[in-house]
N, C-alpha and C positions, 0 to 999 in steps of 0.2 A: 449496428452490429453489437458494438459494446453495451449500448443501452439495453438491448434484448438480453444479453448475458447477465447483466445486473438485476434486471426485472426477474429473470428466471431464477435467480439465486434469492432475491426477496420473496419471491412466491415459495420457493422450496422452504426457507426458514419459517415463513407464516404457516405453511402446511402442516410443519412438525412441532409448531409452537416453540419456536427457540428466537430469542431477542439477541441478535448479533452484536458485538462492538464494532462500530465502524471507524476505521481510522485511514484516512486518506494517504495517498503515498506522499503529497506534498507537506502534511502534518509530519508524518514519519521522518521524512528526509531533513525537514526544518529543524526538528527537535526529537531526536530518537529516544532520548531519557525520559522525556515527559510522556512520549506515546508508551514506552514500556511500562512507566508507572501507571498509566491508564489500564493497561492490560492486566497488570496484577491487581489494580483496585478491582476492575470488573469482574474478576475471578475470585475476589476476596482472598488474595494472597498477600502475605507480607515478605518482603525482602528480609532475609536474615540480618541481624544487627551488624555482623561482620562482613557482609557484603556491600560494594558501592556499585553504583550503575555508571557507566561512562560510554560515550560514544567511542569505538575503535575504527570505525569505518567512516570513510568520507563520501560525499556524493560525488559521482563521476560525471562531470559537465565539462568537456573539453573539446578540441577539435575533433577527435575521435567520433564522440557522442553527436556532434553536429552532422558529421559525415554520414553516420548512421541514419540519422533522422532524414537527411535529404534523400538518401538512397531508398529508405522505407517509403517515403512520400512520393517518388518518382515510381516505385512499384504500384503504388495504390492508384496513382493516375492511369498508369498503364493497363491496370486491370477492370478500371472502368470504361475503357474504350471499347 
């Protein structure tokens, strides 16, 4: 399902003649500052000299996240029955 969704977006971008910037969640969460710089560069924008990029959010990956993943996977297994 996710692959179909991604393919639909790729087709749409191709049909309208737009080359999107692709940034994976993994890249964004591993290094949000570099990802943001990539977006600015892609858009040909410069960060004002008085601004500084810094990551103020942290990736949430704890017991609660694990519990949600387990619950979601259980839901998916039940849907396929």
